Legacy VTK file of the C-alpha trace (Angstrom):
# vtk DataFile Version 3.0
C-alpha trace
ASCII
DATASET POLYDATA
POINTS 360 float
-21.241 -94.163 -45.167
-24.565 -95.894 -44.651
-22.910 -98.705 -42.693
-22.212 -96.220 -39.879
-25.806 -95.031 -39.619
-27.107 -97.996 -37.601
-24.294 -98.077 -34.994
-24.485 -94.304 -34.560
-28.273 -94.481 -34.209
-28.036 -97.241 -31.634
-25.399 -95.353 -29.648
-27.457 -92.166 -29.815
-30.579 -93.986 -28.630
-28.729 -95.602 -25.713
-27.144 -92.299 -24.709
-30.461 -90.482 -24.958
-32.218 -93.092 -22.828
-29.417 -92.894 -20.271
-29.838 -89.117 -20.028
-33.619 -89.449 -19.609
-33.181 -92.107 -16.920
-30.558 -89.997 -15.158
-32.842 -86.967 -15.171
-35.630 -89.102 -13.739
-33.613 -90.706 -10.942
-31.793 -87.542 -9.868
-34.989 -85.784 -8.863
-33.601 -82.413 -9.907
-32.968 -79.481 -7.610
-34.806 -78.691 -4.386
-37.904 -76.744 -5.454
-38.038 -74.678 -2.250
-36.458 -71.216 -2.308
-36.623 -70.883 1.483
-33.757 -69.135 3.245
-32.512 -70.067 6.715
-30.871 -66.894 7.964
-30.484 -67.050 11.741
-30.619 -70.848 11.813
-27.766 -73.138 12.839
-27.091 -76.332 10.900
-24.876 -79.205 12.061
-23.740 -81.554 9.275
-21.574 -84.634 9.766
-19.145 -85.732 7.074
-19.204 -82.374 5.333
-15.684 -82.168 3.954
-16.514 -83.906 0.653
-19.296 -85.386 -1.459
-22.941 -84.956 -0.517
-22.107 -83.446 2.858
-19.944 -80.685 1.423
-22.510 -79.764 -1.225
-25.288 -79.797 1.373
-23.224 -77.428 3.512
-22.589 -75.199 0.494
-26.272 -75.050 -0.465
-27.438 -74.285 3.077
-24.688 -71.694 3.524
-25.899 -69.987 0.346
-29.347 -69.829 1.964
-27.931 -67.911 4.923
-27.451 -70.614 7.519
-24.769 -70.816 10.190
-23.017 -74.055 9.220
-21.040 -76.332 11.551
-19.208 -79.075 9.673
-18.251 -82.080 11.795
-15.477 -84.165 10.189
-12.772 -86.615 11.223
-10.088 -85.000 9.049
-9.908 -81.465 10.444
-7.500 -80.220 7.788
-9.691 -81.354 4.903
-12.735 -79.999 6.706
-11.190 -76.546 7.117
-10.194 -76.549 3.444
-13.792 -77.381 2.507
-15.166 -74.727 4.880
-12.835 -72.103 3.385
-14.001 -73.065 -0.109
-17.656 -72.768 0.919
-17.099 -69.425 2.626
-15.477 -68.171 -0.569
-18.139 -69.384 -3.000
-21.169 -68.398 -0.887
-19.713 -65.242 0.730
-21.122 -66.567 3.993
-18.514 -66.146 6.763
-20.437 -68.343 9.188
-19.142 -71.739 8.039
-17.053 -73.582 10.616
-14.969 -76.763 10.685
-14.983 -78.910 13.829
-13.362 -82.223 14.649
-15.766 -85.169 14.892
-14.762 -88.820 14.602
-17.887 -90.962 14.508
-15.770 -94.050 15.141
-15.013 -92.714 18.633
-17.607 -92.267 21.375
-15.149 -89.965 23.152
-14.853 -87.697 20.110
-18.638 -87.607 19.680
-19.158 -86.577 23.307
-16.519 -83.855 23.020
-18.089 -82.499 19.833
-21.592 -82.505 21.326
-20.361 -80.812 24.513
-18.761 -78.080 22.441
-21.955 -77.525 20.453
-24.116 -77.479 23.559
-21.833 -75.004 25.313
-20.967 -72.664 22.444
-24.069 -72.612 20.240
-27.259 -70.816 21.195
-29.354 -73.108 19.034
-29.344 -76.081 16.661
-32.159 -75.861 14.140
-31.118 -78.600 11.724
-29.031 -81.730 12.328
-28.037 -83.664 9.215
-26.559 -87.080 9.976
-24.798 -87.418 6.645
-21.474 -89.191 7.286
-21.085 -92.831 6.402
-18.851 -95.712 5.378
-19.796 -98.414 2.898
-18.665 -102.007 2.457
-15.279 -101.536 4.092
-13.323 -104.547 5.425
-14.057 -105.896 8.893
-12.558 -102.983 10.771
-13.597 -102.052 14.298
-14.180 -98.639 15.801
-12.219 -97.277 18.736
-14.882 -98.748 21.034
-14.921 -102.190 19.417
-18.021 -101.844 17.248
-18.260 -103.014 13.651
-17.099 -99.987 11.656
-20.211 -99.692 9.508
-22.657 -100.106 12.378
-20.536 -97.877 14.602
-20.199 -94.969 12.181
-23.455 -95.205 10.248
-25.766 -95.908 13.180
-24.297 -95.881 16.692
-22.225 -92.731 16.205
-25.180 -90.749 14.900
-27.474 -92.305 17.514
-25.257 -90.967 20.292
-24.686 -87.588 18.664
-28.393 -87.007 18.068
-29.296 -87.928 21.641
-26.630 -85.623 23.054
-27.988 -82.714 20.980
-31.677 -83.403 21.627
-32.153 -80.816 24.362
-30.617 -78.131 22.158
-32.842 -79.215 19.268
-35.917 -79.077 21.517
-34.972 -75.604 22.759
-34.649 -74.481 19.113
-37.960 -75.997 17.956
-39.341 -76.157 15.394
-36.215 -78.036 14.374
-35.359 -80.920 12.093
-33.200 -84.063 12.108
-32.339 -85.673 8.765
-30.819 -89.159 8.642
-29.192 -90.246 5.398
-30.268 -93.826 4.786
-30.063 -95.954 1.655
-32.182 -98.118 -0.604
-29.899 -100.909 0.644
-32.009 -101.080 3.808
-34.539 -103.216 1.917
-32.227 -106.243 2.148
-30.991 -105.396 5.635
-31.562 -107.512 8.723
-30.863 -106.567 12.335
-29.087 -109.454 14.040
-29.630 -108.612 17.693
-27.616 -111.683 18.727
-24.512 -110.562 16.835
-24.721 -106.903 15.798
-20.950 -106.559 15.595
-20.088 -109.675 13.588
-18.147 -111.416 16.360
-19.670 -114.880 15.947
-20.465 -115.274 12.259
-18.361 -114.814 9.154
-18.099 -111.133 8.281
-20.075 -110.039 5.229
-19.333 -106.424 4.359
-22.405 -106.040 2.143
-24.771 -107.331 4.817
-23.023 -105.236 7.458
-23.712 -102.134 5.376
-27.337 -103.098 4.758
-27.837 -103.755 8.483
-26.493 -100.287 9.312
-28.801 -98.631 6.771
-31.841 -100.513 8.104
-30.794 -99.302 11.551
-30.913 -95.704 10.219
-34.557 -96.112 9.187
-35.588 -97.873 12.403
-33.817 -95.184 14.447
-35.709 -92.512 12.522
-39.016 -94.228 13.239
-38.421 -94.662 16.978
-36.920 -91.197 17.448
-39.924 -89.620 15.724
-42.245 -91.496 18.081
-40.308 -90.338 21.142
-40.236 -86.717 19.949
-43.964 -86.377 19.318
-45.195 -83.007 20.583
-41.714 -81.501 21.001
-41.580 -79.602 17.712
-38.570 -81.654 16.572
-39.153 -83.683 13.413
-36.990 -86.492 12.083
-36.990 -88.099 8.648
-34.778 -90.493 6.686
-33.760 -90.091 3.057
-32.139 -92.176 0.339
-30.250 -89.562 -1.738
-30.053 -91.685 -4.882
-26.992 -93.026 -6.664
-24.333 -90.358 -6.297
-20.726 -90.148 -7.475
-18.847 -89.828 -4.162
-15.947 -91.518 -2.389
-18.401 -93.743 -0.511
-18.197 -96.623 -2.993
-14.409 -96.905 -3.044
-14.512 -100.346 -1.366
-17.102 -101.846 -3.757
-14.565 -102.903 -6.391
-16.381 -101.232 -9.289
-13.196 -99.773 -10.724
-10.788 -102.508 -9.700
-10.858 -104.451 -12.957
-10.035 -103.374 -16.501
-13.478 -104.469 -17.695
-15.381 -102.446 -15.112
-13.175 -99.399 -15.604
-13.256 -99.393 -19.399
-16.706 -100.819 -20.200
-19.055 -100.411 -17.228
-17.725 -97.157 -15.803
-18.802 -94.926 -18.749
-22.378 -96.234 -18.594
-22.432 -96.015 -14.804
-21.283 -92.404 -14.946
-24.216 -91.542 -17.207
-26.666 -92.836 -14.610
-25.233 -91.456 -11.377
-25.663 -87.880 -10.272
-23.178 -85.330 -9.057
-22.706 -84.575 -5.338
-24.436 -81.231 -5.971
-27.595 -82.992 -7.140
-27.098 -85.682 -4.513
-27.329 -82.992 -1.825
-30.741 -81.761 -2.966
-32.829 -84.351 -1.038
-31.110 -83.378 2.225
-31.623 -79.690 1.425
-35.291 -80.355 0.645
-35.906 -82.087 3.976
-33.998 -79.325 5.770
-35.724 -76.241 4.337
-38.915 -77.063 2.423
-42.019 -75.422 3.851
-44.097 -78.516 3.065
-41.913 -80.508 5.476
-43.149 -78.492 8.467
-44.485 -80.974 11.028
-43.753 -84.015 8.842
-41.958 -86.686 10.866
-41.070 -90.365 10.939
-41.100 -90.703 7.152
-38.760 -92.245 4.589
-37.938 -90.411 1.367
-36.514 -91.799 -1.841
-34.757 -88.685 -3.156
-37.552 -86.087 -2.681
-40.543 -88.425 -2.827
-42.043 -90.034 0.246
-42.039 -93.818 -0.046
-42.918 -96.673 2.262
-39.715 -98.363 3.435
-39.167 -102.119 3.527
-41.488 -104.130 5.804
-38.702 -104.795 8.324
-38.205 -101.021 8.627
-41.815 -100.693 9.818
-41.343 -103.090 12.748
-42.035 -100.974 15.837
-40.850 -103.671 18.224
-37.518 -103.985 16.383
-37.166 -100.199 16.431
-37.768 -100.126 20.196
-35.347 -102.991 20.809
-32.674 -101.384 18.630
-33.037 -98.155 20.612
-32.593 -99.959 23.925
-29.583 -101.978 22.754
-27.984 -98.915 21.127
-28.498 -96.870 24.297
-26.660 -99.436 26.384
-23.852 -99.860 23.857
-23.083 -96.141 23.669
-23.556 -95.557 27.397
-26.858 -93.673 27.474
-29.469 -94.074 30.165
-33.108 -94.282 29.172
-34.128 -90.756 28.240
-30.899 -90.030 26.412
-28.721 -88.883 29.310
-25.087 -90.018 29.528
-24.493 -92.999 31.774
-21.288 -93.639 33.700
-22.053 -97.328 33.887
-20.391 -99.679 31.455
-22.607 -101.841 29.202
-23.668 -104.991 30.999
-22.043 -108.296 30.151
-25.411 -109.507 28.915
-25.703 -106.561 26.544
-22.169 -107.045 25.256
-22.836 -110.731 24.699
-26.069 -110.147 22.801
-24.534 -107.485 20.612
-21.413 -109.517 19.892
-19.040 -107.063 21.557
-15.540 -108.101 22.525
-12.963 -106.218 24.538
-11.986 -103.174 22.392
-8.353 -103.872 23.310
-8.498 -106.875 21.007
-9.691 -104.840 18.019
-7.548 -101.715 18.038
-4.874 -103.435 15.990
-7.094 -102.685 12.984
-6.511 -99.424 11.166
-9.664 -97.281 11.362
-7.772 -94.364 9.854
-7.845 -96.219 6.524
-11.450 -97.237 6.798
-13.404 -94.127 7.664
-14.021 -91.191 5.443
-16.864 -88.897 6.444
-18.777 -88.750 3.192
-22.368 -89.033 2.061
-24.338 -92.223 2.626
LINES 1 361
360 0 1 2 3 4 5 6 7 8 9 10 11 12 13 14 15 16 17 18 19 20 21 22 23 24 25 26 27 28 29 30 31 32 33 34 35 36 37 38 39 40 41 42 43 44 45 46 47 48 49 50 51 52 53 54 55 56 57 58 59 60 61 62 63 64 65 66 67 68 69 70 71 72 73 74 75 76 77 78 79 80 81 82 83 84 85 86 87 88 89 90 91 92 93 94 95 96 97 98 99 100 101 102 103 104 105 106 107 108 109 110 111 112 113 114 115 116 117 118 119 120 121 122 123 124 125 126 127 128 129 130 131 132 133 134 135 136 137 138 139 140 141 142 143 144 145 146 147 148 149 150 151 152 153 154 155 156 157 158 159 160 161 162 163 164 165 166 167 168 169 170 171 172 173 174 175 176 177 178 179 180 181 182 183 184 185 186 187 188 189 190 191 192 193 194 195 196 197 198 199 200 201 202 203 204 205 206 207 208 209 210 211 212 213 214 215 216 217 218 219 220 221 222 223 224 225 226 227 228 229 230 231 232 233 234 235 236 237 238 239 240 241 242 243 244 245 246 247 248 249 250 251 252 253 254 255 256 257 258 259 260 261 262 263 264 265 266 267 268 269 270 271 272 273 274 275 276 277 278 279 280 281 282 283 284 285 286 287 288 289 290 291 292 293 294 295 296 297 298 299 300 301 302 303 304 305 306 307 308 309 310 311 312 313 314 315 316 317 318 319 320 321 322 323 324 325 326 327 328 329 330 331 332 333 334 335 336 337 338 339 340 341 342 343 344 345 346 347 348 349 350 351 352 353 354 355 356 357 358 359
């Protein structure tokens, strides 16, 4: 009997440490009990994962929730579930494909026309380490969905956000931004060999730089904007990483990994905190690791890079300076610098397989 004591003790110690680490990294639940009755919240990628649980939590606090998702059927199913569990009838599903500039403009036009206000915009949707797919407009899928799509959407809703001030914008970023690099000469991976990991890290660095520049431009408007890394969360986002594609990873690593990651419900708490917490009033341009403010990577503090990214992004998505839609096509010089090819050459890819609007 004694020969089992040591293995059991070791296993118990490892499991106990894993639980303590998990409790530490999850950050727990949002400490604020604030309600948001009368406020309108727009959340992208809200049909599953972090986005769905964020929508559920904010609906339970009385908000009017608009869920923007690519898969309308799944989105309506999620909205129905949230309405049932929170008893809040004001939860709505709307079509939004962040891999399509046309879809983004149609969604924003609908919001601007039909909604009296937008108090909180949560740019939650994302894709991670997918193959070298292109968006409808010819952008790298990860840059297009994670950064450019949200860049355009936010700009198109800015006037509504300003009219509703004090209002908040929350951008879901990632710790991966620390190894990201913005390649202004080839943003869309047209000239160099595609690296899905680096493409993801570039898009997440773009999220933090966008947050920084947007906060600067919105000073004095009553609209705040912050970025957040939600932690390591069990969602569909990592389906392209290969973690569960081998017998070893599935049988040996997966059990330990599951002890360290948090549920989507806990993964939603950082977004909820930034959306409702009283102590976030007036706080802008910051980066949060879960619910703790941290300084981002040095390259995320580069104001010149943030300004340049804004200008390039504006031209790519067809916005004039100031955020207004432009009818002019991006210049040849802009397309060349960003590594853009004719979208007609990229639509043979299958974006339907590559994009799922889930938490970052």
